[in-house]
TORVONU-711767 format. One record per residue (C-alpha): chain; residue in one letter; x, y, z. Coordinates in steps of 0.05 Angstrom, whole numbers, plus 5000, padded with zeros to 4 digits. Example, Ala and Ser with C-alpha at 12.3 -4.5 7.8 and 13.67 -1.06 7.14 Angstrom:
BEGIN
<rec chain="A" resn="A" X="5246" Y="4910" Z="5156"/>
<rec chain="A" resn="S" X="5273" Y="4979" Z="5143"/>
***
This chain:
BEGIN
<rec chain="A" resn="M" X="5004" Y="5003" Z="5009"/>
<rec chain="A" resn="D" X="5026" Y="5067" Z="4986"/>
<rec chain="A" resn="A" X="5049" Y="5120" Z="5035"/>
<rec chain="A" resn="T" X="4989" Y="5166" Z="5020"/>
<rec chain="A" resn="A" X="4934" Y="5117" Z="5028"/>
<rec chain="A" resn="C" X="4972" Y="5105" Z="5108"/>
<rec chain="A" resn="N" X="4971" Y="5169" Z="5125"/>
<rec chain="A" resn="G" X="4907" Y="5177" Z="5162"/>
<rec chain="A" resn="S" X="4906" Y="5201" Z="5232"/>
<rec chain="A" resn="R" X="4918" Y="5141" Z="5279"/>
<rec chain="A" resn="D" X="4871" Y="5180" Z="5329"/>
<rec chain="A" resn="S" X="4806" Y="5153" Z="5279"/>
<rec chain="A" resn="S" X="4788" Y="5088" Z="5259"/>
<rec chain="A" resn="P" X="4796" Y="5069" Z="5187"/>
<rec chain="A" resn="I" X="4734" Y="5052" Z="5147"/>
<rec chain="A" resn="F" X="4746" Y="4991" Z="5100"/>
<rec chain="A" resn="Y" X="4714" Y="4999" Z="5036"/>
<rec chain="A" resn="L" X="4696" Y="4917" Z="5005"/>
<rec chain="A" resn="V" X="4724" Y="4924" Z="4932"/>
<rec chain="A" resn="G" X="4683" Y="4853" Z="4924"/>
<rec chain="A" resn="I" X="4689" Y="4819" Z="4865"/>
<rec chain="A" resn="P" X="4748" Y="4859" Z="4824"/>
<rec chain="A" resn="S" X="4722" Y="4840" Z="4750"/>
<rec chain="A" resn="L" X="4659" Y="4823" Z="4765"/>
<rec chain="A" resn="Q" X="4615" Y="4872" Z="4710"/>
<rec chain="A" resn="E" X="4563" Y="4920" Z="4746"/>
<rec chain="A" resn="F" X="4505" Y="4888" Z="4702"/>
<rec chain="A" resn="L" X="4522" Y="4819" Z="4732"/>
<rec chain="A" resn="F" X="4502" Y="4855" Z="4800"/>
<rec chain="A" resn="L" X="4440" Y="4841" Z="4797"/>
<rec chain="A" resn="P" X="4431" Y="4762" Z="4772"/>
<rec chain="A" resn="V" X="4492" Y="4744" Z="4821"/>
<rec chain="A" resn="F" X="4454" Y="4786" Z="4881"/>
<rec chain="A" resn="F" X="4392" Y="4741" Z="4862"/>
<rec chain="A" resn="I" X="4437" Y="4672" Z="4866"/>
<rec chain="A" resn="F" X="4460" Y="4697" Z="4925"/>
<rec chain="A" resn="L" X="4388" Y="4713" Z="4949"/>
<rec chain="A" resn="F" X="4372" Y="4643" Z="4931"/>
<rec chain="A" resn="F" X="4422" Y="4597" Z="4963"/>
<rec chain="A" resn="Y" X="4414" Y="4652" Z="5034"/>
<rec chain="A" resn="L" X="4340" Y="4639" Z="5044"/>
<rec chain="A" resn="L" X="4355" Y="4559" Z="5023"/>
<rec chain="A" resn="I" X="4401" Y="4552" Z="5078"/>
<rec chain="A" resn="L" X="4363" Y="4595" Z="5122"/>
<rec chain="A" resn="V" X="4294" Y="4547" Z="5102"/>
<rec chain="A" resn="G" X="4329" Y="4487" Z="5111"/>
<rec chain="A" resn="N" X="4365" Y="4485" Z="5171"/>
<rec chain="A" resn="T" X="4299" Y="4525" Z="5208"/>
<rec chain="A" resn="L" X="4264" Y="4457" Z="5178"/>
<rec chain="A" resn="I" X="4317" Y="4413" Z="5213"/>
<rec chain="A" resn="L" X="4318" Y="4452" Z="5284"/>
<rec chain="A" resn="V" X="4240" Y="4459" Z="5286"/>
<rec chain="A" resn="A" X="4234" Y="4377" Z="5269"/>
<rec chain="A" resn="V" X="4284" Y="4353" Z="5314"/>
<rec chain="A" resn="V" X="4259" Y="4398" Z="5375"/>
<rec chain="A" resn="A" X="4191" Y="4372" Z="5359"/>
<rec chain="A" resn="E" X="4194" Y="4302" Z="5339"/>
<rec chain="A" resn="P" X="4207" Y="4261" Z="5405"/>
<rec chain="A" resn="S" X="4225" Y="4200" Z="5360"/>
<rec chain="A" resn="L" X="4300" Y="4252" Z="5348"/>
<rec chain="A" resn="H" X="4313" Y="4263" Z="5413"/>
<rec chain="A" resn="K" X="4377" Y="4233" Z="5405"/>
<rec chain="A" resn="P" X="4450" Y="4245" Z="5410"/>
<rec chain="A" resn="M" X="4461" Y="4245" Z="5337"/>
<rec chain="A" resn="Y" X="4404" Y="4295" Z="5321"/>
<rec chain="A" resn="F" X="4427" Y="4340" Z="5381"/>
<rec chain="A" resn="F" X="4490" Y="4360" Z="5352"/>
<rec chain="A" resn="L" X="4449" Y="4356" Z="5282"/>
<rec chain="A" resn="I" X="4412" Y="4416" Z="5310"/>
<rec chain="A" resn="N" X="4474" Y="4456" Z="5335"/>
<rec chain="A" resn="L" X="4501" Y="4447" Z="5264"/>
<rec chain="A" resn="S" X="4439" Y="4478" Z="5230"/>
<rec chain="A" resn="A" X="4447" Y="4533" Z="5281"/>
<rec chain="A" resn="L" X="4512" Y="4533" Z="5271"/>
<rec chain="A" resn="D" X="4506" Y="4538" Z="5188"/>
<rec chain="A" resn="I" X="4456" Y="4592" Z="5196"/>
<rec chain="A" resn="L" X="4499" Y="4632" Z="5241"/>
<rec chain="A" resn="F" X="4556" Y="4634" Z="5198"/>
<rec chain="A" resn="T" X="4527" Y="4645" Z="5132"/>
<rec chain="A" resn="T" X="4482" Y="4709" Z="5168"/>
<rec chain="A" resn="S" X="4560" Y="4736" Z="5189"/>
<rec chain="A" resn="T" X="4581" Y="4756" Z="5115"/>
<rec chain="A" resn="V" X="4510" Y="4744" Z="5063"/>
<rec chain="A" resn="P" X="4471" Y="4800" Z="5080"/>
<rec chain="A" resn="K" X="4529" Y="4848" Z="5082"/>
<rec chain="A" resn="M" X="4552" Y="4804" Z="5004"/>
<rec chain="A" resn="L" X="4473" Y="4819" Z="4991"/>
<rec chain="A" resn="S" X="4473" Y="4894" Z="5009"/>
<rec chain="A" resn="L" X="4540" Y="4907" Z="4977"/>
<rec chain="A" resn="L" X="4505" Y="4879" Z="4904"/>
<rec chain="A" resn="L" X="4434" Y="4908" Z="4906"/>
<rec chain="A" resn="L" X="4453" Y="4979" Z="4941"/>
<rec chain="A" resn="G" X="4526" Y="4987" Z="4917"/>
<rec chain="A" resn="D" X="4534" Y="4983" Z="5009"/>
<rec chain="A" resn="R" X="4619" Y="4972" Z="5007"/>
<rec chain="A" resn="F" X="4622" Y="5004" Z="5076"/>
<rec chain="A" resn="L" X="4641" Y="4982" Z="5139"/>
<rec chain="A" resn="S" X="4660" Y="5013" Z="5196"/>
<rec chain="A" resn="F" X="4723" Y="4991" Z="5242"/>
<rec chain="A" resn="P" X="4679" Y="4947" Z="5298"/>
<rec chain="A" resn="A" X="4640" Y="4921" Z="5253"/>
<rec chain="A" resn="C" X="4693" Y="4905" Z="5204"/>
<rec chain="A" resn="F" X="4728" Y="4864" Z="5259"/>
<rec chain="A" resn="L" X="4664" Y="4832" Z="5286"/>
<rec chain="A" resn="Q" X="4640" Y="4803" Z="5222"/>
<rec chain="A" resn="M" X="4711" Y="4775" Z="5217"/>
<rec chain="A" resn="Y" X="4718" Y="4746" Z="5286"/>
<rec chain="A" resn="L" X="4641" Y="4710" Z="5277"/>
<rec chain="A" resn="F" X="4665" Y="4688" Z="5203"/>
<rec chain="A" resn="H" X="4729" Y="4654" Z="5237"/>
<rec chain="A" resn="S" X="4687" Y="4635" Z="5302"/>
<rec chain="A" resn="F" X="4633" Y="4596" Z="5258"/>
<rec chain="A" resn="S" X="4682" Y="4562" Z="5206"/>
<rec chain="A" resn="C" X="4718" Y="4535" Z="5267"/>
<rec chain="A" resn="S" X="4653" Y="4515" Z="5304"/>
<rec chain="A" resn="E" X="4636" Y="4475" Z="5242"/>
<rec chain="A" resn="A" X="4701" Y="4434" Z="5245"/>
<rec chain="A" resn="F" X="4693" Y="4416" Z="5320"/>
<rec chain="A" resn="I" X="4619" Y="4398" Z="5321"/>
<rec chain="A" resn="L" X="4626" Y="4356" Z="5254"/>
<rec chain="A" resn="V" X="4695" Y="4319" Z="5296"/>
<rec chain="A" resn="V" X="4641" Y="4311" Z="5360"/>
<rec chain="A" resn="M" X="4588" Y="4286" Z="5311"/>
<rec chain="A" resn="A" X="4650" Y="4236" Z="5291"/>
<rec chain="A" resn="Y" X="4665" Y="4214" Z="5353"/>
<rec chain="A" resn="D" X="4583" Y="4198" Z="5367"/>
<rec chain="A" resn="R" X="4587" Y="4159" Z="5309"/>
<rec chain="A" resn="Y" X="4647" Y="4121" Z="5338"/>
<rec chain="A" resn="V" X="4615" Y="4105" Z="5399"/>
<rec chain="A" resn="A" X="4545" Y="4082" Z="5366"/>
<rec chain="A" resn="I" X="4582" Y="4031" Z="5324"/>
<rec chain="A" resn="C" X="4642" Y="4002" Z="5359"/>
<rec chain="A" resn="R" X="4618" Y="4001" Z="5434"/>
<rec chain="A" resn="P" X="4534" Y="3999" Z="5416"/>
<rec chain="A" resn="L" X="4529" Y="3968" Z="5498"/>
<rec chain="A" resn="H" X="4564" Y="4028" Z="5520"/>
<rec chain="A" resn="Y" X="4539" Y="4085" Z="5485"/>
<rec chain="A" resn="P" X="4478" Y="4097" Z="5540"/>
<rec chain="A" resn="V" X="4530" Y="4108" Z="5585"/>
<rec chain="A" resn="H" X="4570" Y="4155" Z="5548"/>
<rec chain="A" resn="M" X="4531" Y="4190" Z="5501"/>
<rec chain="A" resn="T" X="4487" Y="4218" Z="5565"/>
<rec chain="A" resn="P" X="4455" Y="4287" Z="5554"/>
<rec chain="A" resn="Q" X="4507" Y="4316" Z="5601"/>
<rec chain="A" resn="T" X="4558" Y="4291" Z="5560"/>
<rec chain="A" resn="N" X="4530" Y="4312" Z="5494"/>
<rec chain="A" resn="A" X="4512" Y="4384" Z="5529"/>
<rec chain="A" resn="A" X="4593" Y="4380" Z="5551"/>
<rec chain="A" resn="L" X="4614" Y="4359" Z="5487"/>
<rec chain="A" resn="A" X="4578" Y="4411" Z="5443"/>
<rec chain="A" resn="A" X="4593" Y="4463" Z="5491"/>
<rec chain="A" resn="S" X="4678" Y="4451" Z="5485"/>
<rec chain="A" resn="A" X="4664" Y="4457" Z="5418"/>
<rec chain="A" resn="W" X="4632" Y="4525" Z="5409"/>
<rec chain="A" resn="L" X="4673" Y="4544" Z="5466"/>
<rec chain="A" resn="A" X="4741" Y="4521" Z="5436"/>
<rec chain="A" resn="A" X="4719" Y="4554" Z="5368"/>
<rec chain="A" resn="L" X="4698" Y="4622" Z="5398"/>
<rec chain="A" resn="L" X="4765" Y="4634" Z="5434"/>
<rec chain="A" resn="L" X="4818" Y="4606" Z="5380"/>
<rec chain="A" resn="P" X="4809" Y="4666" Z="5325"/>
<rec chain="A" resn="I" X="4816" Y="4720" Z="5384"/>
<rec chain="A" resn="P" X="4891" Y="4725" Z="5385"/>
<rec chain="A" resn="A" X="4891" Y="4735" Z="5311"/>
<rec chain="A" resn="V" X="4829" Y="4786" Z="5314"/>
<rec chain="A" resn="V" X="4853" Y="4830" Z="5362"/>
<rec chain="A" resn="Q" X="4932" Y="4833" Z="5338"/>
<rec chain="A" resn="T" X="4904" Y="4845" Z="5257"/>
<rec chain="A" resn="S" X="4857" Y="4907" Z="5298"/>
<rec chain="A" resn="H" X="4927" Y="4937" Z="5323"/>
<rec chain="A" resn="M" X="4960" Y="4937" Z="5253"/>
<rec chain="A" resn="A" X="4959" Y="5008" Z="5220"/>
<rec chain="A" resn="F" X="4904" Y="5033" Z="5166"/>
<rec chain="A" resn="G" X="4890" Y="5080" Z="5123"/>
<rec chain="A" resn="S" X="4832" Y="5125" Z="5132"/>
<rec chain="A" resn="V" X="4802" Y="5095" Z="5088"/>
<rec chain="A" resn="A" X="4829" Y="5009" Z="5079"/>
<rec chain="A" resn="H" X="4813" Y="4974" Z="5007"/>
<rec chain="A" resn="V" X="4789" Y="4898" Z="5029"/>
<rec chain="A" resn="Y" X="4797" Y="4858" Z="4963"/>
<rec chain="A" resn="H" X="4735" Y="4819" Z="4981"/>
<rec chain="A" resn="C" X="4660" Y="4812" Z="4998"/>
<rec chain="A" resn="F" X="4678" Y="4813" Z="5066"/>
<rec chain="A" resn="C" X="4715" Y="4820" Z="5111"/>
<rec chain="A" resn="D" X="4763" Y="4756" Z="5111"/>
<rec chain="A" resn="H" X="4821" Y="4757" Z="5150"/>
<rec chain="A" resn="L" X="4875" Y="4756" Z="5101"/>
<rec chain="A" resn="A" X="4843" Y="4805" Z="5063"/>
<rec chain="A" resn="V" X="4842" Y="4855" Z="5117"/>
<rec chain="A" resn="V" X="4918" Y="4835" Z="5131"/>
<rec chain="A" resn="Q" X="4928" Y="4850" Z="5060"/>
<rec chain="A" resn="A" X="4892" Y="4923" Z="5067"/>
<rec chain="A" resn="S" X="4942" Y="4946" Z="5121"/>
<rec chain="A" resn="C" X="5000" Y="4990" Z="5117"/>
<rec chain="A" resn="S" X="5038" Y="4955" Z="5168"/>
<rec chain="A" resn="D" X="5085" Y="4889" Z="5155"/>
<rec chain="A" resn="T" X="5034" Y="4837" Z="5133"/>
<rec chain="A" resn="T" X="5078" Y="4774" Z="5143"/>
<rec chain="A" resn="P" X="5072" Y="4760" Z="5213"/>
<rec chain="A" resn="Q" X="4995" Y="4755" Z="5214"/>
<rec chain="A" resn="T" X="4997" Y="4719" Z="5141"/>
<rec chain="A" resn="F" X="5034" Y="4668" Z="5180"/>
<rec chain="A" resn="M" X="4996" Y="4663" Z="5242"/>
<rec chain="A" resn="G" X="4924" Y="4656" Z="5199"/>
<rec chain="A" resn="F" X="4957" Y="4607" Z="5158"/>
<rec chain="A" resn="C" X="4975" Y="4565" Z="5234"/>
<rec chain="A" resn="I" X="4902" Y="4569" Z="5254"/>
<rec chain="A" resn="A" X="4875" Y="4550" Z="5189"/>
<rec chain="A" resn="M" X="4914" Y="4485" Z="5184"/>
<rec chain="A" resn="V" X="4905" Y="4473" Z="5266"/>
<rec chain="A" resn="V" X="4827" Y="4479" Z="5251"/>
<rec chain="A" resn="S" X="4828" Y="4445" Z="5181"/>
<rec chain="A" resn="F" X="4875" Y="4391" Z="5200"/>
<rec chain="A" resn="L" X="4873" Y="4365" Z="5262"/>
<rec chain="A" resn="P" X="4794" Y="4361" Z="5265"/>
<rec chain="A" resn="L" X="4806" Y="4328" Z="5196"/>
<rec chain="A" resn="L" X="4855" Y="4280" Z="5234"/>
<rec chain="A" resn="L" X="4807" Y="4262" Z="5280"/>
<rec chain="A" resn="V" X="4748" Y="4252" Z="5243"/>
<rec chain="A" resn="L" X="4791" Y="4191" Z="5202"/>
<rec chain="A" resn="L" X="4821" Y="4163" Z="5265"/>
<rec chain="A" resn="S" X="4740" Y="4156" Z="5285"/>
<rec chain="A" resn="Y" X="4728" Y="4125" Z="5220"/>
<rec chain="A" resn="A" X="4778" Y="4081" Z="5212"/>
<rec chain="A" resn="H" X="4760" Y="4048" Z="5280"/>
<rec chain="A" resn="I" X="4681" Y="4048" Z="5252"/>
<rec chain="A" resn="L" X="4713" Y="4012" Z="5184"/>
<rec chain="A" resn="A" X="4746" Y="3959" Z="5219"/>
<rec chain="A" resn="S" X="4686" Y="3950" Z="5267"/>
<rec chain="A" resn="V" X="4644" Y="3945" Z="5213"/>
<rec chain="A" resn="L" X="4690" Y="3893" Z="5170"/>
<rec chain="A" resn="R" X="4679" Y="3850" Z="5237"/>
<rec chain="A" resn="I" X="4606" Y="3842" Z="5225"/>
<rec chain="A" resn="S" X="4590" Y="3776" Z="5184"/>
<rec chain="A" resn="S" X="4521" Y="3787" Z="5157"/>
<rec chain="A" resn="Q" X="4523" Y="3845" Z="5098"/>
<rec chain="A" resn="E" X="4455" Y="3867" Z="5119"/>
<rec chain="A" resn="G" X="4483" Y="3888" Z="5189"/>
<rec chain="A" resn="R" X="4544" Y="3928" Z="5146"/>
<rec chain="A" resn="S" X="4499" Y="3958" Z="5109"/>
<rec chain="A" resn="K" X="4457" Y="3983" Z="5164"/>
<rec chain="A" resn="A" X="4515" Y="4005" Z="5199"/>
<rec chain="A" resn="F" X="4548" Y="4046" Z="5144"/>
<rec chain="A" resn="S" X="4479" Y="4076" Z="5133"/>
<rec chain="A" resn="T" X="4483" Y="4111" Z="5204"/>
<rec chain="A" resn="C" X="4544" Y="4152" Z="5178"/>
<rec chain="A" resn="S" X="4533" Y="4159" Z="5097"/>
<rec chain="A" resn="S" X="4493" Y="4232" Z="5118"/>
<rec chain="A" resn="H" X="4556" Y="4251" Z="5164"/>
<rec chain="A" resn="L" X="4605" Y="4225" Z="5114"/>
<rec chain="A" resn="L" X="4573" Y="4272" Z="5065"/>
<rec chain="A" resn="V" X="4572" Y="4328" Z="5100"/>
<rec chain="A" resn="V" X="4653" Y="4322" Z="5119"/>
<rec chain="A" resn="G" X="4663" Y="4312" Z="5051"/>
<rec chain="A" resn="T" X="4623" Y="4377" Z="5030"/>
<rec chain="A" resn="Y" X="4661" Y="4414" Z="5081"/>
<rec chain="A" resn="Y" X="4732" Y="4391" Z="5064"/>
<rec chain="A" resn="S" X="4722" Y="4398" Z="4994"/>
<rec chain="A" resn="S" X="4694" Y="4476" Z="5002"/>
<rec chain="A" resn="I" X="4757" Y="4489" Z="5045"/>
<rec chain="A" resn="A" X="4797" Y="4446" Z="4994"/>
<rec chain="A" resn="I" X="4776" Y="4501" Z="4945"/>
<rec chain="A" resn="S" X="4790" Y="4557" Z="4982"/>
<rec chain="A" resn="Y" X="4863" Y="4533" Z="4989"/>
<rec chain="A" resn="V" X="4875" Y="4510" Z="4925"/>
<rec chain="A" resn="S" X="4853" Y="4587" Z="4894"/>
<rec chain="A" resn="Y" X="4897" Y="4622" Z="4945"/>
<rec chain="A" resn="R" X="4955" Y="4581" Z="4949"/>
<rec chain="A" resn="A" X="4961" Y="4574" Z="4874"/>
<rec chain="A" resn="D" X="4980" Y="4634" Z="4822"/>
<rec chain="A" resn="L" X="4911" Y="4648" Z="4805"/>
<rec chain="A" resn="P" X="4878" Y="4713" Z="4792"/>
<rec chain="A" resn="L" X="4855" Y="4749" Z="4860"/>
<rec chain="A" resn="D" X="4775" Y="4736" Z="4828"/>
<rec chain="A" resn="F" X="4794" Y="4657" Z="4847"/>
<rec chain="A" resn="H" X="4814" Y="4677" Z="4909"/>
<rec chain="A" resn="I" X="4756" Y="4711" Z="4932"/>
<rec chain="A" resn="M" X="4707" Y="4665" Z="4890"/>
<rec chain="A" resn="G" X="4737" Y="4606" Z="4935"/>
<rec chain="A" resn="N" X="4728" Y="4636" Z="4992"/>
<rec chain="A" resn="V" X="4651" Y="4655" Z="4972"/>
<rec chain="A" resn="V" X="4639" Y="4585" Z="4958"/>
<rec chain="A" resn="Y" X="4664" Y="4556" Z="5023"/>
<rec chain="A" resn="A" X="4619" Y="4615" Z="5059"/>
<rec chain="A" resn="I" X="4556" Y="4584" Z="5029"/>
<rec chain="A" resn="L" X="4570" Y="4510" Z="4999"/>
<rec chain="A" resn="T" X="4567" Y="4464" Z="5062"/>
<rec chain="A" resn="P" X="4501" Y="4502" Z="5092"/>
<rec chain="A" resn="V" X="4470" Y="4497" Z="5026"/>
<rec chain="A" resn="F" X="4487" Y="4420" Z="5028"/>
<rec chain="A" resn="N" X="4479" Y="4404" Z="5098"/>
<rec chain="A" resn="P" X="4409" Y="4411" Z="5098"/>
<rec chain="A" resn="L" X="4391" Y="4379" Z="5038"/>
<rec chain="A" resn="I" X="4435" Y="4313" Z="5057"/>
<rec chain="A" resn="Y" X="4403" Y="4306" Z="5121"/>
<rec chain="A" resn="T" X="4321" Y="4319" Z="5091"/>
<rec chain="A" resn="L" X="4344" Y="4264" Z="5031"/>
<rec chain="A" resn="R" X="4384" Y="4212" Z="5057"/>
<rec chain="A" resn="N" X="4361" Y="4206" Z="5137"/>
<rec chain="A" resn="K" X="4296" Y="4183" Z="5131"/>
<rec chain="A" resn="D" X="4290" Y="4195" Z="5207"/>
<rec chain="A" resn="V" X="4290" Y="4270" Z="5197"/>
<rec chain="A" resn="K" X="4248" Y="4268" Z="5119"/>
<rec chain="A" resn="A" X="4196" Y="4236" Z="5166"/>
<rec chain="A" resn="A" X="4186" Y="4285" Z="5215"/>
<rec chain="A" resn="I" X="4193" Y="4347" Z="5158"/>
<rec chain="A" resn="T" X="4139" Y="4306" Z="5122"/>
<rec chain="A" resn="K" X="4095" Y="4292" Z="5184"/>
<rec chain="A" resn="M" X="4105" Y="4373" Z="5196"/>
<rec chain="A" resn="A" X="4088" Y="4399" Z="5135"/>
<rec chain="A" resn="C" X="4024" Y="4340" Z="5129"/>
<rec chain="A" resn="P" X="3999" Y="4333" Z="5197"/>
<rec chain="A" resn="Q" X="3948" Y="4274" Z="5201"/>
<rec chain="A" resn="G" X="3874" Y="4282" Z="5221"/>
<rec chain="A" resn="P" X="3847" Y="4254" Z="5284"/>
<rec chain="A" resn="G" X="3818" Y="4199" Z="5255"/>
<rec chain="A" resn="H" X="3893" Y="4175" Z="5227"/>
<rec chain="A" resn="S" X="3936" Y="4132" Z="5261"/>
<rec chain="A" resn="G" X="4000" Y="4169" Z="5292"/>
<rec chain="A" resn="D" X="4049" Y="4123" Z="5256"/>
<rec chain="A" resn="L" X="4075" Y="4146" Z="5192"/>
***
């Protein structure tokens, strides 16, 4: 950044200007707005349906579905931290964010991103206990244990981004800092600074690696044990039933880490800036869109509960589905 841009008063808070997707032509803003709006509404409706269905249906009051509603609530919060501002940018040209608003958005985006990784680990552990230690499942996965696991995932995720966000907030910025992104992503804000960006870029990279690869390692470890346990089941029907209880979670994990891979490749590869921004946007939207679709299309219990809500039976009908 040039010296002129950094000559703003240190006593006044900088304003952040979101450049958006630099090469996106203005005539495409409205079509892209409607695409993002469609995905956002899909995320809100799909995840809200899952939340209501699990809470309202007593047969779904099980550990697996308790963690699922945590995931659904998280997806709503995760997208709400960024997508409304992107929509405002595309429709109204609202590109400015105050200093507190920008860093709050950065903190929430990365906290909820961490939470998603940790909740997926907890869900993998739930499947591990259910399949590898079925007789101990009621003892291990009590409501108190489930609440403690979920709370630990949320708390760890809320604490982890604080050092990077606080240190970034102490960097020097011009009076108007240009952020080459659709929202206040950590790396984009760091690159908008007048300070040396190397330490913050390295810290952000280290945190991203810990949040991405450590949870992935734990998930893979859980599924290695699950696979070994399932292969010891003699009947084909038993194996299929055991695998079917994990299929939705495996698809969600695959979607989540695929979106991370897209974001990572777009950043590390020698690609234009637009690809990096779109990679991050895909990461912010892809998993929350697919999670409710996966669980409503592949999980017959959730599908049945939503159908029951949508088409309540009359008093003369049996309560069984």
